[in-house]
mmCIF file of the C-alpha atoms, coordinates in Angstrom:
data_MODEL
# 
_entry.id   MODEL 
# 
loop_
_atom_site.group_PDB 
_atom_site.id 
_atom_site.type_symbol 
_atom_site.label_atom_id 
_atom_site.label_alt_id 
_atom_site.label_comp_id 
_atom_site.label_asym_id 
_atom_site.label_entity_id 
_atom_site.label_seq_id 
_atom_site.pdbx_PDB_ins_code 
_atom_site.Cartn_x 
_atom_site.Cartn_y 
_atom_site.Cartn_z 
_atom_site.occupancy 
_atom_site.B_iso_or_equiv 
_atom_site.pdbx_formal_charge 
_atom_site.auth_seq_id 
_atom_site.auth_comp_id 
_atom_site.auth_asym_id 
_atom_site.auth_atom_id 
_atom_site.pdbx_PDB_model_num 
ATOM 1   C CA . UNK A 1 1   ? -2.282  14.164  -1.139  1.00 0.00 ? 1   UNK A CA 1 
ATOM 2   C CA . UNK A 1 2   ? -2.170  16.803  2.134   1.00 0.00 ? 2   UNK A CA 1 
ATOM 3   C CA . UNK A 1 3   ? 0.293   19.344  1.886   1.00 0.00 ? 3   UNK A CA 1 
ATOM 4   C CA . UNK A 1 4   ? 1.900   20.190  5.212   1.00 0.00 ? 4   UNK A CA 1 
ATOM 5   C CA . UNK A 1 5   ? 4.538   22.941  6.375   1.00 0.00 ? 5   UNK A CA 1 
ATOM 6   C CA . UNK A 1 6   ? 7.907   22.096  7.748   1.00 0.00 ? 6   UNK A CA 1 
ATOM 7   C CA . UNK A 1 7   ? 7.268   23.850  11.068  1.00 0.00 ? 7   UNK A CA 1 
ATOM 8   C CA . UNK A 1 8   ? 4.009   21.777  11.497  1.00 0.00 ? 8   UNK A CA 1 
ATOM 9   C CA . UNK A 1 9   ? 5.500   18.506  10.987  1.00 0.00 ? 9   UNK A CA 1 
ATOM 10  C CA . UNK A 1 10  ? 5.461   17.286  14.849  1.00 0.00 ? 10  UNK A CA 1 
ATOM 11  C CA . UNK A 1 11  ? 1.322   17.740  14.575  1.00 0.00 ? 11  UNK A CA 1 
ATOM 12  C CA . UNK A 1 12  ? 1.123   15.127  11.936  1.00 0.00 ? 12  UNK A CA 1 
ATOM 13  C CA . UNK A 1 13  ? 2.959   12.247  13.765  1.00 0.00 ? 13  UNK A CA 1 
ATOM 14  C CA . UNK A 1 14  ? 0.653   9.791   15.040  1.00 0.00 ? 14  UNK A CA 1 
ATOM 15  C CA . UNK A 1 15  ? -2.168  11.016  12.733  1.00 0.00 ? 15  UNK A CA 1 
ATOM 16  C CA . UNK A 1 16  ? -4.237  8.562   11.300  1.00 0.00 ? 16  UNK A CA 1 
ATOM 17  C CA . UNK A 1 17  ? -5.742  8.899   7.957   1.00 0.00 ? 17  UNK A CA 1 
ATOM 18  C CA . UNK A 1 18  ? -9.323  8.383   6.683   1.00 0.00 ? 18  UNK A CA 1 
ATOM 19  C CA . UNK A 1 19  ? -9.733  5.143   4.981   1.00 0.00 ? 19  UNK A CA 1 
ATOM 20  C CA . UNK A 1 20  ? -9.268  5.411   1.152   1.00 0.00 ? 20  UNK A CA 1 
ATOM 21  C CA . UNK A 1 21  ? -11.925 4.636   -1.659  1.00 0.00 ? 21  UNK A CA 1 
ATOM 22  C CA . UNK A 1 22  ? -12.590 1.139   -2.209  1.00 0.00 ? 22  UNK A CA 1 
ATOM 23  C CA . UNK A 1 23  ? -10.582 -0.401  -5.211  1.00 0.00 ? 23  UNK A CA 1 
ATOM 24  C CA . UNK A 1 24  ? -11.937 -3.840  -7.019  1.00 0.00 ? 24  UNK A CA 1 
ATOM 25  C CA . UNK A 1 25  ? -9.334  -6.263  -7.816  1.00 0.00 ? 25  UNK A CA 1 
ATOM 26  C CA . UNK A 1 26  ? -9.857  -7.813  -10.910 1.00 0.00 ? 26  UNK A CA 1 
ATOM 27  C CA . UNK A 1 27  ? -8.913  -10.818 -12.849 1.00 0.00 ? 27  UNK A CA 1 
ATOM 28  C CA . UNK A 1 28  ? -7.319  -9.076  -15.607 1.00 0.00 ? 28  UNK A CA 1 
ATOM 29  C CA . UNK A 1 29  ? -5.230  -6.963  -13.198 1.00 0.00 ? 29  UNK A CA 1 
ATOM 30  C CA . UNK A 1 30  ? -4.141  -10.110 -11.572 1.00 0.00 ? 30  UNK A CA 1 
ATOM 31  C CA . UNK A 1 31  ? -3.213  -11.546 -15.038 1.00 0.00 ? 31  UNK A CA 1 
ATOM 32  C CA . UNK A 1 32  ? -1.301  -8.244  -16.089 1.00 0.00 ? 32  UNK A CA 1 
ATOM 33  C CA . UNK A 1 33  ? 0.604   -8.435  -12.763 1.00 0.00 ? 33  UNK A CA 1 
ATOM 34  C CA . UNK A 1 34  ? 1.488   -11.993 -13.361 1.00 0.00 ? 34  UNK A CA 1 
ATOM 35  C CA . UNK A 1 35  ? 2.685   -11.169 -16.798 1.00 0.00 ? 35  UNK A CA 1 
ATOM 36  C CA . UNK A 1 36  ? 4.792   -8.172  -15.641 1.00 0.00 ? 36  UNK A CA 1 
ATOM 37  C CA . UNK A 1 37  ? 6.311   -10.485 -12.895 1.00 0.00 ? 37  UNK A CA 1 
ATOM 38  C CA . UNK A 1 38  ? 6.413   -13.804 -14.940 1.00 0.00 ? 38  UNK A CA 1 
ATOM 39  C CA . UNK A 1 39  ? 4.517   -15.125 -11.627 1.00 0.00 ? 39  UNK A CA 1 
ATOM 40  C CA . UNK A 1 40  ? 1.934   -17.457 -13.351 1.00 0.00 ? 40  UNK A CA 1 
ATOM 41  C CA . UNK A 1 41  ? 1.335   -19.691 -10.518 1.00 0.00 ? 41  UNK A CA 1 
ATOM 42  C CA . UNK A 1 42  ? -2.002  -21.314 -11.044 1.00 0.00 ? 42  UNK A CA 1 
ATOM 43  C CA . UNK A 1 43  ? -3.160  -19.680 -7.666  1.00 0.00 ? 43  UNK A CA 1 
ATOM 44  C CA . UNK A 1 44  ? -3.197  -16.520 -9.536  1.00 0.00 ? 44  UNK A CA 1 
ATOM 45  C CA . UNK A 1 45  ? -4.245  -17.153 -12.972 1.00 0.00 ? 45  UNK A CA 1 
ATOM 46  C CA . UNK A 1 46  ? -6.320  -20.228 -13.484 1.00 0.00 ? 46  UNK A CA 1 
ATOM 47  C CA . UNK A 1 47  ? -9.679  -19.848 -12.267 1.00 0.00 ? 47  UNK A CA 1 
ATOM 48  C CA . UNK A 1 48  ? -10.486 -23.348 -12.864 1.00 0.00 ? 48  UNK A CA 1 
ATOM 49  C CA . UNK A 1 49  ? -7.646  -25.123 -11.293 1.00 0.00 ? 49  UNK A CA 1 
ATOM 50  C CA . UNK A 1 50  ? -7.905  -22.386 -8.223  1.00 0.00 ? 50  UNK A CA 1 
ATOM 51  C CA . UNK A 1 51  ? -11.643 -23.651 -7.674  1.00 0.00 ? 51  UNK A CA 1 
ATOM 52  C CA . UNK A 1 52  ? -9.841  -26.637 -6.063  1.00 0.00 ? 52  UNK A CA 1 
ATOM 53  C CA . UNK A 1 53  ? -7.814  -24.762 -3.458  1.00 0.00 ? 53  UNK A CA 1 
ATOM 54  C CA . UNK A 1 54  ? -9.031  -23.881 -0.038  1.00 0.00 ? 54  UNK A CA 1 
ATOM 55  C CA . UNK A 1 55  ? -9.700  -20.289 -1.457  1.00 0.00 ? 55  UNK A CA 1 
ATOM 56  C CA . UNK A 1 56  ? -12.241 -21.550 -4.203  1.00 0.00 ? 56  UNK A CA 1 
ATOM 57  C CA . UNK A 1 57  ? -11.038 -19.020 -6.448  1.00 0.00 ? 57  UNK A CA 1 
ATOM 58  C CA . UNK A 1 58  ? -8.078  -17.057 -7.999  1.00 0.00 ? 58  UNK A CA 1 
ATOM 59  C CA . UNK A 1 59  ? -6.223  -14.578 -5.408  1.00 0.00 ? 59  UNK A CA 1 
ATOM 60  C CA . UNK A 1 60  ? -4.014  -11.508 -5.990  1.00 0.00 ? 60  UNK A CA 1 
ATOM 61  C CA . UNK A 1 61  ? -0.325  -11.627 -5.591  1.00 0.00 ? 61  UNK A CA 1 
ATOM 62  C CA . UNK A 1 62  ? 0.642   -10.642 -2.330  1.00 0.00 ? 62  UNK A CA 1 
ATOM 63  C CA . UNK A 1 63  ? 3.228   -8.253  -3.937  1.00 0.00 ? 63  UNK A CA 1 
ATOM 64  C CA . UNK A 1 64  ? 0.156   -6.887  -6.239  1.00 0.00 ? 64  UNK A CA 1 
ATOM 65  C CA . UNK A 1 65  ? -1.577  -5.969  -3.015  1.00 0.00 ? 65  UNK A CA 1 
ATOM 66  C CA . UNK A 1 66  ? 1.510   -4.304  -1.594  1.00 0.00 ? 66  UNK A CA 1 
ATOM 67  C CA . UNK A 1 67  ? 2.051   -2.460  -5.007  1.00 0.00 ? 67  UNK A CA 1 
ATOM 68  C CA . UNK A 1 68  ? -1.526  -0.683  -4.789  1.00 0.00 ? 68  UNK A CA 1 
ATOM 69  C CA . UNK A 1 69  ? -0.058  1.399   -1.931  1.00 0.00 ? 69  UNK A CA 1 
ATOM 70  C CA . UNK A 1 70  ? 1.420   3.713   -4.427  1.00 0.00 ? 70  UNK A CA 1 
ATOM 71  C CA . UNK A 1 71  ? -1.970  4.073   -5.962  1.00 0.00 ? 71  UNK A CA 1 
ATOM 72  C CA . UNK A 1 72  ? -3.677  4.751   -2.166  1.00 0.00 ? 72  UNK A CA 1 
ATOM 73  C CA . UNK A 1 73  ? -1.220  6.909   -1.041  1.00 0.00 ? 73  UNK A CA 1 
ATOM 74  C CA . UNK A 1 74  ? -2.389  9.733   -3.645  1.00 0.00 ? 74  UNK A CA 1 
ATOM 75  C CA . UNK A 1 75  ? -5.358  9.820   -0.806  1.00 0.00 ? 75  UNK A CA 1 
ATOM 76  C CA . UNK A 1 76  ? -3.421  9.049   2.509   1.00 0.00 ? 76  UNK A CA 1 
ATOM 77  C CA . UNK A 1 77  ? -0.085  10.803  1.737   1.00 0.00 ? 77  UNK A CA 1 
ATOM 78  C CA . UNK A 1 78  ? 1.230   13.709  2.826   1.00 0.00 ? 78  UNK A CA 1 
ATOM 79  C CA . UNK A 1 79  ? 3.895   15.791  1.152   1.00 0.00 ? 79  UNK A CA 1 
ATOM 80  C CA . UNK A 1 80  ? 6.050   18.708  3.173   1.00 0.00 ? 80  UNK A CA 1 
ATOM 81  C CA . UNK A 1 81  ? 5.745   22.127  1.353   1.00 0.00 ? 81  UNK A CA 1 
ATOM 82  C CA . UNK A 1 82  ? 8.489   22.557  -1.192  1.00 0.00 ? 82  UNK A CA 1 
ATOM 83  C CA . UNK A 1 83  ? 8.652   19.107  -2.261  1.00 0.00 ? 83  UNK A CA 1 
ATOM 84  C CA . UNK A 1 84  ? 10.216  18.276  -5.481  1.00 0.00 ? 84  UNK A CA 1 
ATOM 85  C CA . UNK A 1 85  ? 10.718  14.627  -5.548  1.00 0.00 ? 85  UNK A CA 1 
ATOM 86  C CA . UNK A 1 86  ? 9.755   11.685  -3.443  1.00 0.00 ? 86  UNK A CA 1 
ATOM 87  C CA . UNK A 1 87  ? 11.442  8.535   -3.367  1.00 0.00 ? 87  UNK A CA 1 
ATOM 88  C CA . UNK A 1 88  ? 10.325  4.995   -2.244  1.00 0.00 ? 88  UNK A CA 1 
ATOM 89  C CA . UNK A 1 89  ? 13.095  4.316   0.252   1.00 0.00 ? 89  UNK A CA 1 
ATOM 90  C CA . UNK A 1 90  ? 11.836  0.608   1.265   1.00 0.00 ? 90  UNK A CA 1 
ATOM 91  C CA . UNK A 1 91  ? 10.067  -0.764  4.307   1.00 0.00 ? 91  UNK A CA 1 
ATOM 92  C CA . UNK A 1 92  ? 10.901  -1.873  7.829   1.00 0.00 ? 92  UNK A CA 1 
ATOM 93  C CA . UNK A 1 93  ? 8.353   -4.752  7.745   1.00 0.00 ? 93  UNK A CA 1 
ATOM 94  C CA . UNK A 1 94  ? 5.785   -6.318  5.522   1.00 0.00 ? 94  UNK A CA 1 
ATOM 95  C CA . UNK A 1 95  ? 3.457   -8.877  6.558   1.00 0.00 ? 95  UNK A CA 1 
ATOM 96  C CA . UNK A 1 96  ? 0.723   -10.721 4.238   1.00 0.00 ? 96  UNK A CA 1 
ATOM 97  C CA . UNK A 1 97  ? -2.033  -11.504 6.585   1.00 0.00 ? 97  UNK A CA 1 
ATOM 98  C CA . UNK A 1 98  ? -5.119  -12.453 4.346   1.00 0.00 ? 98  UNK A CA 1 
ATOM 99  C CA . UNK A 1 99  ? -5.347  -13.604 0.585   1.00 0.00 ? 99  UNK A CA 1 
ATOM 100 C CA . UNK A 1 100 ? -7.172  -11.066 -1.662  1.00 0.00 ? 100 UNK A CA 1 
ATOM 101 C CA . UNK A 1 101 ? -9.629  -13.178 -3.689  1.00 0.00 ? 101 UNK A CA 1 
ATOM 102 C CA . UNK A 1 102 ? -10.421 -12.014 -7.340  1.00 0.00 ? 102 UNK A CA 1 
ATOM 103 C CA . UNK A 1 103 ? -13.329 -9.197  -7.534  1.00 0.00 ? 103 UNK A CA 1 
ATOM 104 C CA . UNK A 1 104 ? -12.447 -8.381  -3.615  1.00 0.00 ? 104 UNK A CA 1 
ATOM 105 C CA . UNK A 1 105 ? -12.656 -4.692  -2.773  1.00 0.00 ? 105 UNK A CA 1 
ATOM 106 C CA . UNK A 1 106 ? -9.653  -3.299  -1.041  1.00 0.00 ? 106 UNK A CA 1 
ATOM 107 C CA . UNK A 1 107 ? -8.943  -0.221  0.799   1.00 0.00 ? 107 UNK A CA 1 
ATOM 108 C CA . UNK A 1 108 ? -5.910  1.323   2.711   1.00 0.00 ? 108 UNK A CA 1 
ATOM 109 C CA . UNK A 1 109 ? -5.347  3.043   6.074   1.00 0.00 ? 109 UNK A CA 1 
ATOM 110 C CA . UNK A 1 110 ? -2.176  4.939   7.185   1.00 0.00 ? 110 UNK A CA 1 
ATOM 111 C CA . UNK A 1 111 ? -0.747  6.300   10.193  1.00 0.00 ? 111 UNK A CA 1 
ATOM 112 C CA . UNK A 1 112 ? 2.259   8.729   10.306  1.00 0.00 ? 112 UNK A CA 1 
ATOM 113 C CA . UNK A 1 113 ? 4.748   7.156   12.810  1.00 0.00 ? 113 UNK A CA 1 
ATOM 114 C CA . UNK A 1 114 ? 7.924   9.495   12.190  1.00 0.00 ? 114 UNK A CA 1 
ATOM 115 C CA . UNK A 1 115 ? 9.132   12.403  9.616   1.00 0.00 ? 115 UNK A CA 1 
ATOM 116 C CA . UNK A 1 116 ? 12.642  13.201  10.473  1.00 0.00 ? 116 UNK A CA 1 
ATOM 117 C CA . UNK A 1 117 ? 15.086  15.597  8.630   1.00 0.00 ? 117 UNK A CA 1 
ATOM 118 C CA . UNK A 1 118 ? 17.967  13.161  7.956   1.00 0.00 ? 118 UNK A CA 1 
ATOM 119 C CA . UNK A 1 119 ? 19.910  15.889  5.949   1.00 0.00 ? 119 UNK A CA 1 
ATOM 120 C CA . UNK A 1 120 ? 19.241  19.341  5.258   1.00 0.00 ? 120 UNK A CA 1 
ATOM 121 C CA . UNK A 1 121 ? 16.088  18.989  2.696   1.00 0.00 ? 121 UNK A CA 1 
ATOM 122 C CA . UNK A 1 122 ? 15.986  15.229  2.980   1.00 0.00 ? 122 UNK A CA 1 
ATOM 123 C CA . UNK A 1 123 ? 12.906  14.056  5.112   1.00 0.00 ? 123 UNK A CA 1 
ATOM 124 C CA . UNK A 1 124 ? 12.433  10.254  5.829   1.00 0.00 ? 124 UNK A CA 1 
ATOM 125 C CA . UNK A 1 125 ? 9.070   9.391   6.829   1.00 0.00 ? 125 UNK A CA 1 
ATOM 126 C CA . UNK A 1 126 ? 7.701   6.075   8.236   1.00 0.00 ? 126 UNK A CA 1 
ATOM 127 C CA . UNK A 1 127 ? 4.193   5.485   7.577   1.00 0.00 ? 127 UNK A CA 1 
ATOM 128 C CA . UNK A 1 128 ? 2.047   2.147   8.978   1.00 0.00 ? 128 UNK A CA 1 
ATOM 129 C CA . UNK A 1 129 ? -0.244  1.098   6.379   1.00 0.00 ? 129 UNK A CA 1 
ATOM 130 C CA . UNK A 1 130 ? -2.866  -1.634  6.406   1.00 0.00 ? 130 UNK A CA 1 
ATOM 131 C CA . UNK A 1 131 ? -4.735  -2.886  3.498   1.00 0.00 ? 131 UNK A CA 1 
ATOM 132 C CA . UNK A 1 132 ? -8.557  -3.858  4.302   1.00 0.00 ? 132 UNK A CA 1 
ATOM 133 C CA . UNK A 1 133 ? -10.505 -6.414  2.304   1.00 0.00 ? 133 UNK A CA 1 
ATOM 134 C CA . UNK A 1 134 ? -14.336 -5.468  2.529   1.00 0.00 ? 134 UNK A CA 1 
ATOM 135 C CA . UNK A 1 135 ? -15.967 -7.971  4.224   1.00 0.00 ? 135 UNK A CA 1 
ATOM 136 C CA . UNK A 1 136 ? -12.900 -9.694  6.113   1.00 0.00 ? 136 UNK A CA 1 
ATOM 137 C CA . UNK A 1 137 ? -11.936 -9.181  9.741   1.00 0.00 ? 137 UNK A CA 1 
ATOM 138 C CA . UNK A 1 138 ? -8.264  -9.804  8.983   1.00 0.00 ? 138 UNK A CA 1 
ATOM 139 C CA . UNK A 1 139 ? -6.360  -7.357  6.951   1.00 0.00 ? 139 UNK A CA 1 
ATOM 140 C CA . UNK A 1 140 ? -4.714  -8.392  3.703   1.00 0.00 ? 140 UNK A CA 1 
ATOM 141 C CA . UNK A 1 141 ? -1.368  -6.775  4.713   1.00 0.00 ? 141 UNK A CA 1 
ATOM 142 C CA . UNK A 1 142 ? 0.265   -4.487  7.335   1.00 0.00 ? 142 UNK A CA 1 
ATOM 143 C CA . UNK A 1 143 ? 3.682   -2.719  6.408   1.00 0.00 ? 143 UNK A CA 1 
ATOM 144 C CA . UNK A 1 144 ? 5.911   0.059   7.689   1.00 0.00 ? 144 UNK A CA 1 
ATOM 145 C CA . UNK A 1 145 ? 6.469   1.962   4.683   1.00 0.00 ? 145 UNK A CA 1 
ATOM 146 C CA . UNK A 1 146 ? 9.616   4.663   4.271   1.00 0.00 ? 146 UNK A CA 1 
ATOM 147 C CA . UNK A 1 147 ? 9.702   7.312   2.003   1.00 0.00 ? 147 UNK A CA 1 
ATOM 148 C CA . UNK A 1 148 ? 12.226  10.204  1.434   1.00 0.00 ? 148 UNK A CA 1 
ATOM 149 C CA . UNK A 1 149 ? 11.090  13.603  0.525   1.00 0.00 ? 149 UNK A CA 1 
ATOM 150 C CA . UNK A 1 150 ? 13.456  16.082  -1.037  1.00 0.00 ? 150 UNK A CA 1 
ATOM 151 C CA . UNK A 1 151 ? 12.472  19.760  -0.177  1.00 0.00 ? 151 UNK A CA 1 
ATOM 152 C CA . UNK A 1 152 ? 13.841  23.026  -1.262  1.00 0.00 ? 152 UNK A CA 1 
# 
């Protein structure tokens, strides 16, 4: 995570991150996510039945791929100097573009779109994020993620 100074925020608008490290999505991870969300659709958890689909294997839940942003943000994220709390504020948009097949490797890229001081000490950030799948032209997802940083 990169630490930035309040008076240098403007320099980081439009900044694109380097891609994160690759992460392999395993069947165990998919199964655990299915258990947590109670979403046990066969396309996610039944490898034999999933072989009969156009994907030929199980695929990760779209929300599992989206939830990986928390992990990836440790590499592409920026924190304003003096931050004492960060809050997930939501998304302006999320599009699931390609399925993430089991044992695929994914990584993220990010671009800072906006950092605005909404109230004194409350900075709202908008970040365009893309999760790529190794060897697949179309990304798994694209989103505009909104966060809030509480800065002393």
